[in-house]
C-alpha positions in Angstrom: -170.0 90.9 -60.0 -171.7 93.3 -62.3 -169.0 95.2 -62.6 -166.6 92.5 -63.2 -168.9 91.0 -66.1 -168.7 94.8 -67.7 -164.7 94.4 -67.7 -165.0 90.8 -69.3 -167.2 92.1 -72.1 -165.3 95.0 -72.7 -161.7 93.2 -72.8 -162.4 89.8 -74.1 -163.2 91.4 -77.8 -159.9 93.2 -77.4 -158.2 90.1 -76.1 -159.3 88.2 -79.3 -158.1 91.0 -81.6 -155.0 89.9 -83.4 -152.5 92.8 -84.1 -152.1 93.4 -87.8 -148.8 94.2 -88.9 -148.9 96.2 -92.3 -145.7 95.5 -94.9 -144.7 98.9 -96.3 -142.8 99.0 -99.2 -140.5 101.3 -101.2 -138.4 101.3 -104.5 -135.0 102.5 -104.8 -132.1 102.8 -107.6 -130.7 99.4 -106.8 -132.9 97.6 -104.2 -136.4 97.1 -103.4 -137.6 97.7 -99.6 -139.8 95.7 -97.5 -140.6 96.8 -93.7 -142.3 95.0 -91.1 -143.4 96.7 -88.0 -144.7 94.4 -85.0 -145.6 96.0 -81.7 -142.3 94.7 -80.0 -139.2 92.8 -80.6 -139.8 89.1 -82.7 -137.9 86.3 -83.3 -137.0 85.8 -87.1 -134.5 84.2 -89.6 -134.4 84.3 -93.0 -133.2 81.7 -95.7 -133.0 80.5 -99.5 -135.9 78.5 -100.7 -136.4 77.6 -104.5 -138.1 80.7 -105.7 -136.2 83.1 -103.8 -136.3 83.7 -100.0 -138.1 82.8 -97.2 -138.7 84.7 -93.7 -139.8 82.9 -90.5 -141.6 84.5 -87.6 -141.4 82.7 -84.5 -144.0 83.6 -81.6 -146.2 86.3 -83.4 -149.7 85.4 -84.2 -150.2 88.7 -85.8 -151.8 89.0 -89.4 -149.2 90.2 -91.7 -151.2 92.6 -94.3 -149.2 92.7 -97.7 -152.4 94.3 -99.7 -150.3 97.5 -100.2 -147.0 96.1 -100.9 -147.1 96.6 -104.7 -148.6 100.0 -104.6 -145.2 101.3 -104.4 -142.8 98.5 -105.9 -142.7 96.6 -109.1 -143.1 93.1 -109.5 -139.5 93.5 -111.3 -137.3 92.3 -108.5 -139.9 91.0 -106.0 -141.9 89.0 -108.5 -144.4 87.8 -105.7 -145.1 88.1 -102.2 -146.9 85.5 -99.7 -147.8 84.6 -96.5 -148.6 81.5 -94.6 -152.0 80.9 -93.3 -150.7 80.9 -89.9 -148.8 84.0 -90.7 -145.3 82.5 -89.4 -143.7 82.2 -93.0 -143.5 85.0 -95.5 -142.4 84.0 -99.1 -140.6 86.2 -101.6 -140.3 84.9 -105.3 -137.4 87.0 -107.0 -137.8 88.0 -110.7 -134.0 89.0 -110.9 -130.6 88.2 -110.2 -130.8 89.8 -106.7 -130.1 88.7 -103.0 -131.9 89.6 -99.8 -130.2 91.3 -96.8 -132.3 92.0 -93.4 -132.0 93.8 -90.5 -133.7 95.1 -87.6 -134.1 99.0 -87.6 -134.9 99.2 -84.0 -136.8 96.6 -82.1 -139.9 95.3 -83.8 -139.1 97.1 -86.9 -137.9 94.3 -89.7 -136.4 95.6 -93.1 -135.8 93.1 -95.7 -133.7 94.7 -99.0 -133.5 92.9 -102.1 -130.8 94.1 -103.9 -129.3 93.4 -107.3 -126.1 91.3 -107.7 -124.6 88.6 -105.9 -124.7 88.2 -102.0 -121.9 89.0 -100.1 -119.7 86.0 -98.7 -120.3 84.7 -96.2 -124.0 85.8 -96.0 -126.0 84.2 -92.7 -129.4 84.7 -95.2 -127.8 82.1 -97.9 -129.0 79.2 -95.6 -130.6 76.6 -97.8 -134.3 75.8 -95.9 -135.1 73.6 -98.5 -132.5 71.1 -97.6 -133.2 71.3 -94.0 -130.2 73.2 -93.0 -130.5 74.4 -89.5 -131.0 77.9 -88.7 -128.9 79.6 -85.7 -131.6 79.1 -83.3 -131.9 75.5 -84.0 -128.2 74.8 -84.0 -126.9 72.9 -80.6 -123.8 74.6 -78.9 -121.7 71.5 -79.7 -122.7 71.5 -83.3 -121.5 75.0 -83.8 -118.3 74.4 -82.2 -117.6 71.5 -84.4 -118.7 72.6 -87.4 -117.6 76.5 -87.3 -114.1 76.1 -88.6 -115.3 73.5 -91.3 -118.0 76.3 -92.6 -115.7 79.3 -92.4 -114.2 80.9 -95.5 -110.8 80.1 -96.5 -109.4 83.5 -95.5 -111.0 83.2 -92.0 -109.7 79.5 -91.4 -106.1 80.9 -92.1 -106.5 83.4 -89.8 -109.1 83.1 -87.1 -111.7 86.1 -86.3 -112.0 84.7 -83.2 -109.6 82.1 -81.0 -111.8 80.3 -78.0 -109.6 78.7 -75.2 -111.4 75.7 -74.6 -111.7 73.6 -71.3 -109.5 70.5 -70.9 -110.9 67.0 -72.0 -113.0 65.8 -69.0 -110.3 62.6 -68.5 -107.7 65.1 -67.6 -109.9 67.1 -65.2 -108.7 66.1 -61.2 -111.2 64.2 -59.5 -111.2 66.4 -56.6 -110.6 69.7 -58.7 -111.1 72.0 -55.2 -108.8 69.8 -52.9 -105.7 72.2 -53.3 -107.9 75.4 -53.0 -109.7 74.1 -49.6 -106.7 72.7 -48.3 -107.8 69.2 -47.8 -107.9 65.7 -49.4 -112.0 65.5 -48.8 -113.4 62.3 -50.4 -116.5 64.7 -50.6 -116.2 66.3 -54.3 -117.6 69.7 -54.3 -120.2 70.5 -57.0 -119.5 73.6 -59.1 -121.8 76.8 -58.0 -125.1 76.6 -59.9 -124.7 80.2 -61.0 -121.4 79.4 -62.3 -122.4 76.4 -64.4 -125.6 78.7 -65.6 -123.1 81.4 -66.7 -120.9 79.1 -68.5 -124.1 77.4 -70.4 -125.2 81.2 -71.3 -121.4 81.9 -72.9 -121.7 79.1 -74.7 -125.0 79.4 -75.9 -124.2 83.0 -76.9 -120.9 82.2 -78.6 -122.5 79.3 -80.6 -125.2 81.5 -81.4 -122.7 84.1 -82.9 -120.7 81.6 -84.5 -123.8 80.1 -86.7 -124.4 83.6 -87.8 -120.6 83.7 -89.4 -119.4 86.2 -86.6 -116.5 84.3 -85.4 -114.7 81.2 -85.5 -113.5 78.9 -83.2 -109.6 78.2 -82.6 -110.1 74.8 -81.1 -106.7 73.1 -79.9 -106.2 69.3 -80.8 -107.1 67.5 -77.6 -104.6 65.6 -75.5 -104.4 62.2 -76.0 -104.4 60.5 -72.5 -101.6 58.2 -72.2 -101.6 54.8 -69.9 -103.2 54.9 -66.8 -99.8 55.6 -64.9 -101.9 58.4 -63.0 -104.2 57.8 -60.0 -107.5 59.6 -59.6 -107.1 62.8 -58.4 -103.7 63.6 -59.7 -102.6 65.6 -62.6 -100.6 64.4 -65.4 -97.2 66.2 -65.8 -97.7 66.6 -69.4 -100.6 69.3 -68.3 -98.0 71.3 -67.1 -97.0 72.4 -70.8 -100.3 74.0 -71.7 -99.7 77.4 -72.4 -101.7 80.1 -70.3 -104.3 82.0 -72.3 -102.4 84.7 -73.5 -103.7 88.5 -72.6 -105.3 89.3 -75.6 -108.8 89.8 -77.1 -110.1 86.1 -77.5 -113.6 86.7 -79.2 -114.2 89.1 -82.0 -117.7 89.8 -82.8 -117.8 91.3 -86.1 -120.2 94.1 -85.9 -119.3 97.6 -86.8 -118.4 98.7 -83.4 -116.4 95.8 -82.1 -114.8 95.1 -84.9 -112.4 98.2 -84.5 -112.1 97.3 -80.7 -110.5 94.1 -82.0 -108.3 95.2 -84.7 -107.1 98.1 -82.7 -105.4 95.8 -79.3 -102.7 98.6 -79.4 -103.3 101.9 -78.2 -102.6 104.5 -81.0 -100.6 107.1 -79.3 -100.4 109.7 -81.8 -102.5 111.9 -84.1 -102.4 112.0 -87.7 -100.9 115.4 -87.3 -97.7 114.0 -85.2 -99.2 115.2 -81.8 -100.2 113.1 -79.0 -103.3 111.5 -77.9 -104.9 112.9 -74.8 -105.5 110.3 -72.5 -108.6 109.1 -71.2 -108.6 110.3 -67.7 -108.8 113.9 -69.1 -112.5 112.8 -70.3 -113.5 110.5 -67.5 -116.7 112.5 -66.9 -118.8 109.7 -65.9 -116.6 110.0 -62.4 -117.7 113.8 -62.1 -120.9 113.4 -60.8 -124.1 111.0 -59.6 -126.3 110.0 -62.1 -128.6 109.5 -59.3 -128.6 113.3 -58.2 -126.9 115.1 -61.1 -126.9 118.5 -59.2 -125.5 117.0 -56.1 -121.8 117.6 -56.7 -122.6 121.2 -57.9 -123.8 122.0 -54.4 -121.0 120.1 -52.6 -118.1 121.4 -54.9 -119.4 125.2 -54.5 -119.7 124.9 -50.5 -115.8 124.4 -50.3 -114.2 126.7 -53.3 -113.6 129.4 -50.8 -111.0 128.1 -48.5 -109.4 130.0 -45.4 -109.1 134.0 -46.2 -111.3 133.6 -49.2 -108.5 132.0 -50.9 -109.8 129.7 -53.8 -109.1 126.1 -53.5 -108.2 124.7 -56.7 -109.0 121.2 -56.2 -112.6 122.4 -55.2 -112.6 124.9 -58.3 -111.6 122.2 -60.5 -114.5 119.4 -59.2 -117.1 122.6 -59.8 -116.0 123.2 -63.3 -116.4 119.4 -63.9 -119.6 119.0 -62.1 -121.2 121.6 -64.0 -120.0 120.0 -67.1 -121.4 116.6 -66.1 -124.3 118.2 -65.6 -124.5 120.0 -69.0 -124.3 123.5 -67.9 -121.4 124.2 -70.2 -122.0 128.3 -69.6 -121.5 128.1 -66.2 -118.5 125.9 -66.3 -116.9 128.8 -68.5 -117.8 131.3 -66.3 -115.8 129.4 -63.2 -112.9 128.8 -65.6 -112.8 132.6 -66.5 -113.6 133.9 -63.1 -110.8 131.9 -61.2 -108.3 131.4 -63.8 -106.1 129.4 -61.7 -104.2 127.4 -64.8 -106.1 124.3 -63.8 -105.0 121.0 -65.1 -106.3 120.2 -68.6 -107.7 124.0 -68.8 -107.8 123.8 -72.6 -109.8 120.5 -72.7 -112.2 121.6 -69.8 -112.8 124.8 -72.1 -113.7 122.7 -75.1 -116.0 120.2 -73.1 -117.8 123.1 -71.3 -118.3 125.0 -75.1 -119.5 121.4 -76.3 -122.4 120.7 -73.5 -123.4 124.8 -73.7 -124.2 124.4 -77.3 -123.0 121.3 -78.8 -120.6 122.7 -81.2 -117.7 125.3 -80.8 -115.6 125.7 -83.6 -111.9 125.1 -84.9 -108.8 124.7 -83.0 -106.2 121.9 -84.5 -104.8 121.1 -81.5 -108.0 119.5 -80.2 -109.7 118.8 -83.5 -107.0 116.5 -84.5 -107.6 114.3 -82.0 -110.7 112.7 -84.0 -108.3 109.8 -85.3 -107.5 109.0 -81.5 -108.1 105.7 -80.0 -109.0 107.5 -76.5 -112.3 109.1 -75.7 -110.6 112.6 -77.3 -111.5 111.6 -80.2 -115.3 111.5 -79.3 -115.1 115.2 -77.9 -113.2 116.2 -81.0 -116.3 115.0 -82.8 -118.3 116.8 -80.8 -116.2 119.8 -80.8 -116.1 120.3 -85.0 -119.1 121.9 -86.6 -118.6 119.7 -89.2 -117.0 116.3 -90.1 -115.2 115.5 -93.1 -115.5 112.4 -95.2 -111.9 112.7 -95.8 -110.8 112.9 -92.0 -109.7 109.8 -90.2 -112.3 109.3 -88.1 -111.7 106.7 -85.3 -115.5 105.8 -85.1 -115.0 102.5 -82.9 -113.6 104.9 -80.1 -116.0 107.5 -80.7 -119.0 104.9 -80.3 -117.3 102.8 -77.5 -116.8 106.1 -75.2 -120.2 107.7 -76.5 -122.0 104.6 -74.8 -120.2 104.9 -71.6 -121.4 108.4 -71.2 -124.0 109.3 -68.4 -127.8 108.7 -69.9 -128.6 112.5 -70.0 -125.2 113.4 -71.7 -126.1 110.7 -74.4 -129.4 112.6 -75.0 -127.9 116.1 -74.7 -125.1 115.2 -77.3 -126.2 112.4 -79.1 -128.8 113.7 -81.7 -126.6 116.6 -82.6 -123.1 114.2 -83.4 -125.4 111.5 -85.5 -126.6 114.5 -87.2 -122.8 115.2 -88.2 -122.3 111.5 -89.3 -125.7 112.1 -91.2 -124.5 115.2 -93.0 -121.4 113.2 -94.6 -123.9 110.2 -95.5 -122.5 107.7 -92.6 -125.8 106.4 -91.6 -124.5 103.4 -89.9 -122.6 105.4 -87.3 -125.6 107.5 -87.0 -127.9 104.7 -86.3 -125.6 103.3 -83.9 -125.5 106.5 -82.2 -129.3 106.6 -82.1 -129.3 102.8 -80.5 -127.1 104.0 -78.0 -129.2 107.2 -76.9 -132.3 104.7 -77.0 -130.8 102.7 -74.3 -130.7 105.0 -71.7 -133.8 104.8 -69.2 -136.5 107.1 -69.1 -138.0 109.6 -72.0 -135.5 110.2 -74.9 -136.9 113.2 -75.1 -137.9 115.4 -78.4 -134.4 115.7 -79.9 -134.0 111.7 -79.9 -137.7 111.6 -81.8 -136.3 114.2 -84.2 -133.0 112.0 -84.9 -135.4 109.4 -85.2 -137.2 110.8 -88.0 -134.2 112.1 -89.8 -133.2 108.6 -89.9 -136.8 107.1 -91.4 -136.5 109.9 -93.9 -133.6 108.4 -95.3 -135.2 105.4 -95.2 -138.0 106.9 -97.5 -140.6 106.9 -94.9 -141.7 110.3 -95.6 -145.3 109.8 -94.7 -144.4 108.9 -91.3 -141.8 111.4 -90.8 -144.3 114.1 -91.4 -146.4 113.0 -89.1 -143.7 112.8 -86.4 -142.3 116.0 -87.2 -145.8 117.8 -87.0 -146.0 116.4 -83.4 -142.6 117.6 -82.4 -143.8 121.3 -83.8 -147.3 121.2 -81.6 -145.2 120.5 -78.6 -143.5 123.4 -78.9 -140.3 121.9 -77.5 -136.5 123.1 -78.1 -136.5 120.7 -81.1 -139.7 122.1 -82.7 -137.9 124.7 -85.1 -135.3 122.0 -86.5 -138.4 119.8 -87.2 -140.4 122.6 -88.7 -137.0 123.0 -91.0 -137.3 119.1 -91.7 -141.1 119.6 -92.5 -140.4 122.4 -95.1 -137.6 120.6 -96.8 -140.0 117.7 -97.3 -142.7 120.1 -98.5 -140.1 121.5 -100.8 -138.6 118.4 -102.1 -142.4 117.0 -103.1 -143.3 120.4 -104.4 -146.3 120.6 -102.4 -148.3 123.7 -100.9 -147.6 124.6 -97.3 -150.4 125.4 -95.4 -150.7 129.2 -93.9 -150.3 128.0 -90.3 -147.2 126.5 -90.7 -146.0 129.6 -92.6 -147.2 131.2 -89.5 -145.4 128.9 -87.3 -142.2 129.4 -89.3 -142.1 133.2 -88.9 -142.8 133.2 -85.3 -139.5 130.9 -84.9 -137.7 133.2 -87.2 -139.1 136.5 -84.7 -138.0 134.6 -81.8 -134.8 133.1 -82.7 -133.4 136.3 -84.7 -129.8 136.4 -85.7 -129.1 132.4 -85.2 -128.5 129.6 -87.8 -131.9 128.1 -87.5 -133.4 131.4 -88.2 -131.5 131.8 -91.1 -132.2 128.4 -92.2 -136.1 129.0 -91.9 -135.8 132.4 -93.8 -134.2 130.4 -96.7 -136.5 127.5 -96.6 -139.7 130.2 -96.9 -137.9 132.1 -99.6 -137.5 128.8 -101.6 -141.2 127.7 -101.0 -142.7 131.0 -102.2 -140.2 130.9 -105.3 -141.5 127.4 -106.1 -145.0 128.4 -105.5 -144.8 131.3 -107.7 -145.6 133.7 -105.0 -142.5 136.1 -106.5 -143.6 139.2 -105.0 -143.2 138.1 -101.5 -140.2 135.7 -102.6 -138.4 139.0 -103.5 -139.0 140.9 -99.9 -138.0 137.6 -98.4 -134.7 137.3 -100.1 -134.1 140.8 -99.0 -134.5 139.9 -95.8 -132.3 136.9 -96.2 -129.5 139.2 -97.1 -129.4 140.6 -93.5 -128.4 137.2 -91.6 -124.6 137.5 -91.3 -124.4 133.3 -90.2 -125.4 132.5 -94.1 -122.6 132.1 -96.2 -122.5 134.4 -99.7 -122.7 131.0 -101.5 -125.9 129.8 -99.7 -127.7 133.4 -100.5 -126.5 133.4 -104.1 -128.2 129.6 -104.4 -131.5 131.1 -103.1 -131.5 133.8 -105.1 -130.7 131.2 -108.3 -133.6 128.9 -107.3 -136.3 132.0 -107.4 -134.5 133.4 -110.7 -135.1 130.1 -112.3 -138.7 129.3 -111.1 -139.4 133.3 -112.1 -138.0 132.3 -115.8 -139.7 129.0 -116.1 -143.3 129.9 -114.5 -143.8 133.4 -113.7 -146.7 135.2 -115.7 -145.3 138.4 -118.0 -146.8 140.8 -115.5 -144.9 138.8 -112.2 -141.8 138.7 -114.4 -141.4 142.4 -115.5 -142.4 143.5 -111.8 -139.6 141.1 -110.6 -137.0 142.5 -113.0 -137.5 146.0 -112.8 -137.7 145.7 -108.9 -134.5 143.5 -108.5 -132.4 145.1 -111.1 -129.3 145.7 -109.0 -129.4 142.6 -107.5 -130.0 140.8 -110.5 -126.7 142.5 -112.1 -124.5 141.8 -109.0 -125.8 138.7 -107.7 -124.1 135.4 -108.1 -126.4 133.8 -110.3 -125.2 131.2 -112.5 -124.8 131.6 -116.4 -127.2 129.1 -117.1 -129.9 130.6 -114.8 -129.5 134.1 -116.6 -129.3 132.8 -120.1 -132.8 131.4 -119.2 -134.0 134.7 -117.7 -132.9 136.6 -120.8 -134.5 134.5 -123.4 -137.7 134.9 -121.4 -137.2 138.5 -121.7 -136.2 138.6 -125.6 -139.3 136.2 -126.1 -141.5 138.8 -124.7 -139.7 141.5 -126.4 -137.7 143.1 -123.9 -134.4 143.1 -125.1 -132.6 146.3 -123.3 -133.6 144.0 -119.8 -132.3 140.9 -121.5 -128.9 142.7 -122.1 -129.1 144.2 -118.8 -129.6 140.5 -116.9 -126.6 139.2 -118.8 -124.2 141.8 -118.3 -123.2 140.5 -114.9 -119.9 140.6 -113.3 -118.5 137.4 -115.0 -117.0 137.6 -118.6 -120.0 136.6 -121.3 -119.9 132.9 -122.5 -120.1 131.7 -126.1 -123.5 131.1 -125.3 -124.3 134.5 -123.8 -122.7 136.1 -127.1 -125.3 134.5 -129.2 -128.3 135.9 -127.3 -126.4 139.3 -126.7 -126.2 139.2 -130.7 -130.2 138.7 -130.7 -130.5 141.7 -128.5 -128.4 143.4 -131.0 -131.0 142.6 -133.9 -133.8 143.4 -131.9 -132.5 147.1 -131.0 -131.3 147.7 -134.5 -127.7 147.4 -134.2 -127.2 144.9 -136.5 -123.7 146.0 -137.0 -122.6 144.9 -134.1 -123.5 141.4 -134.3 -121.0 140.6 -137.2 -118.3 141.6 -134.7 -119.7 139.8 -131.6 -120.1 136.7 -133.5 -116.6 136.8 -135.3 -115.3 133.5 -133.9 -118.4 131.8 -132.8 -119.4 128.8 -134.7 -122.9 126.9 -134.7 -126.3 127.3 -136.5 -127.5 129.9 -134.2 -124.6 131.9 -135.0 -124.6 131.7 -138.9 -128.3 132.4 -138.7 -127.7 135.8 -136.7 -125.0 136.6 -138.9 -127.4 136.2 -141.9 -130.0 138.5 -140.2 -127.2 140.8 -139.4 -126.2 140.6 -143.0 -129.7 141.1 -144.4 -130.2 144.4 -142.0 -127.1 145.9 -143.7 -128.1 145.1 -146.9 -125.2 142.7 -147.6 -127.5 140.1 -149.4 -124.9 137.9 -150.9 -123.3 137.3 -147.3 -126.7 136.6 -146.3 -127.4 134.3 -148.9 -124.1 132.3 -148.4 -124.8 132.2 -144.6 -128.4 130.7 -145.2 -126.6 128.2 -147.7 -124.3 127.0 -144.6 -127.6 126.2 -143.0 -129.0 124.8 -146.0 -132.2 127.0 -145.5 -133.0 127.0 -149.4 -136.1 129.3 -148.9 -134.3 132.0 -147.1 -131.0 131.7 -149.5 -133.7 132.5 -152.5 -134.9 135.3 -150.9 -131.4 136.8 -150.2 -130.5 136.1 -153.7 -133.4 137.8 -155.2 -132.9 140.9 -153.1 -129.4 140.8 -154.3 -130.7 140.7 -157.9 -128.2 138.0 -158.5 -130.3 136.5 -161.5 -127.1 134.1 -162.6 -127.1 132.4 -159.1 -130.9 132.6 -159.0 -131.3 130.8 -162.4 -129.2 128.0 -160.6 -130.7 127.6 -157.0 -134.2 129.2 -157.4 -137.7 127.3 -158.5 -139.1 127.1 -161.7 -140.6 130.0 -161.4 -137.6 131.6 -160.2 -135.5 130.4 -162.9 -137.9 131.4 -165.7 -137.6 135.1 -164.1 -133.8 134.9 -163.8 -133.7 134.2 -167.4 -135.9 136.5 -168.4 -134.1 139.2 -166.5 -130.8 137.8 -168.2 -132.3 138.0 -171.5 -133.4 141.5 -171.4 -130.3 142.8 -172.9 -130.7 140.6 -175.5 -133.5 142.5 -177.0 -132.6 143.6 -180.9 -132.3 147.5 -181.2 -134.3 150.1 -183.5 -136.6 148.2 -186.2 -135.4 148.2 -189.9 -137.5 151.0 -192.0 -138.9 148.0 -193.8 -142.4 146.8 -193.3 -140.9 143.2 -192.7 -138.5 144.4 -190.6 -140.8 146.3 -188.3 -143.0 143.2 -188.3 -140.2 141.1 -187.4 -139.2 143.2 -184.4 -142.6 143.8 -183.3 -143.1 139.8 -183.1 -140.0 139.4 -181.4 -141.5 142.0 -178.7 -144.7 140.1 -178.6 -143.2 136.8 -177.8 -141.1 138.3 -174.8 -143.7 140.0 -173.7 -145.8 136.8 -173.4 -142.6 134.9 -172.0 -142.5 137.8 -169.2 -146.2 137.5 -168.5 -145.8 133.7 -167.6 -143.1 134.3 -165.4 -145.0 136.8 -163.5 -147.8 134.5 -163.3 -145.7 131.7 -162.3 -144.1 134.0 -159.5 -147.4 134.8 -158.2 -148.7 131.8 -158.0 -145.6 130.8 -156.2 -145.4 133.5 -154.0 -149.0 134.3 -153.1 -148.0 137.0 -150.9 -146.8 139.0 -154.3 -150.3 138.8 -155.6 -151.9 140.4 -152.6 -149.5 143.1 -152.4 -150.2 144.3 -156.3 -154.1 143.8 -155.0 
C-alpha cells in the first residue's frame, strides 16, 4: 500500500498539469505565420468573424501561450491575437486587407498563414461563424448532399468534380431484395449485413465531410417519380430497367495535390515528351520482388537455385536474384550479378538503372530512361530517382511519382524518399517534397536519421531556424550516415546568420572531410569551411583552405570561382591592411587567373589604391577579361599615382562622367597643360580648382572674369603693368608726376598682395 501511495503522489501532480502549447510566429514578405504545436493530432476548424478569423480547437485542454508571438511579427497583419479562457477558441483580429489559410504541416502541428489580398474562391476558411454557419464537422450527411451542388461555384456546377451515383428512392426498392439471389420467395426479408451498413454509413460520412470542405460535388440524379400502384409488393417496375448502369470511370475526385492528377488522367499516357514509349508498370513492380516481413529471405532462396544442372545458370533464377537484391536495397550486388552472368535479361537496362538508384540514390543521365519522367506509369518515379537533378522546365508527372512512391515497400521509401524529396526541394517544389515526407512518415518503425534530416530541411524552409539547429546537432551527435549532410545544413545556417562557428564543429567537419575524401559531401564541407573562414576574417586559413578546395574534381569551376569571389569580397571590405597585403602577395597568380567578377576586382583594387599600392591594384584588374569602362577609370587613377599621367588621356579618351573628367584634369595638370585642366574643372563646376589652374596658366584675362575679388585685383594689376609709362621727362614736374604714378601703382599692388595673402593663407605661411 505504501508503494501505491508513492505512485499516486508521483503521478497525480503530473496528471493535473496541462500541456502548454507555445505559439511560434514568423514574419515573411507577403504573409505572417503562426504555428501551434500540440502533442498529438487535434480537431480544429477556422472561419470568419467580424474582426477577422476564429480558430476552434476541439477536445484539447492545453494552455495556449501567445506571450512570444509579437516578438517576431508586427501588428500590421495580425493586429491582435486573443485566446478564450477555456483555450478552445483563438481570435485573430486583422489589420489589413488579408485572408487566412491553415493547414496541418504534420500531425499535431497546425500552421496558420495570414496572407495579403483576397482569399481563393472557394475557400473553406471563409465560413461565417457569426451567422451560425455550420462547420464541416457539424453538418449532417443529408444536408451536405442536398446543399453541395447549390453552394458550388458555377464552373463546378457546369462540370462537376465528382459524380456520385446514388441509391434508388426507397419506394422503388423491392420488398425482398435478396429473394432472387437466394432462389426462393421467403416471406422473411433478410437484413443487410451489419458490416455493410456500417461501411455505407462511413463512406457517406467521409463523402459528406469532403463535400463540405468544397473538395467534391455531388451529381445527384433526378428521383424517379412513382407511378400508380400497379405493381405488387416485391415487384420491380419495368421503368427501372431503363436506368443506366454506373460507368466504369472515376466517380469521386478529391482535390488534393496528389489525387487531382490521378482523376484528370483517366487514360494512360503512352508516349513520352520525346516520342518514345512509356515503359510499362510490370517492369517496376518491385513490391512483388520480395517479402517485406523478411527482406533477405528472397535473396537466399534465389541464390540457391541460380546454378542448374552442369552449373548452367538458370536465367529466371538470375533474374529473381537481381530483383531480390534490388528489393533489399543492395544495388551494388545486383549490378555485380548482372555483370557476372550477362544473360541479356528481360528489361536489363531498367534493372541496371534501378540497381544504380538503390545503390547510391542517383546515377547519371541516360535519355532513354530519363525522358520517362513525364509518363503515367511507375517509370516516372524511377526516372526521377535516377536523374541527379530535376528541372523546373521539365514535364514531371508528380501524381504518378507520388502514387507509385506510396506503393513502395516501407524500407525502400525510407531509403529513397529523402533524396527524392531533396530534388524537389532544390527546384522549389515544397508541396511534392512534403508529400514524399508524409509518405515516409506512414512507414512503420523508426523512420531513421535521413527522414529526420529531411524534416529539418523542410522546417528550415518554414523559418524554424532554432528548432532546425537543435535537430541537426542531434543528428551530428549520433554520427549516423546522415551526420555529414546534417553538418552541411548546420554550417549553411551559421553562414547565413553570420554566426561564429564553435571549434568543435570545425573539428567535426575536418574529420568528415578526411573520412570522405574525394566525395561531393567532403567538397561541400570544404567549401563551407572556406566561406566561414572568409566571413570571420581569418584570411590566412581561408587562403589555405581555398588551395585545398581546388583539388576537388567533383566541384565545378564556377563553384570554386564563386567561393574565391566571396572570400576576396570579404577581404576587400573587412581585412586589416596587413591581412590584405599578405593575402594579395600570397595569392598573386590566383587573383590574376581566377574567374572573379569585375565588380569584386574593382572593390579590391580601390582598397589597394587607398592604401597606396597602385601596382597591386593594377595587377588585380589585369584579369583575362577586357577592362570595362569602370575598370578604365580605376586604371587611370593607377597611372596618375605611378607618374604616367600622359597615358591617362588616351585611356579616358571616350569615357564620360565626372570621375573621368576629374582624372583628365589631374592628367593635364601633370603635363603642365593648365588651361585644359581649367576647362575640365569648369565642366565639373569645381570653381576653386579651376581658378588655381588659371593662375598656374597665367591667363590673367580669364582670371579677371572667374576669380574672386582678390584674384580679379591681382589679374587687373598684371594686365596693367604694360600701361606704366616710359622714362620720365627731364623736367621737375615730369619727374614728380612719374614718381607719383609709380607710388599709386605700388600701393595698388600692395593692396592686391595683402588681399591675396588674406584669401590664401597658405601663401603667407610659405612667405614666412
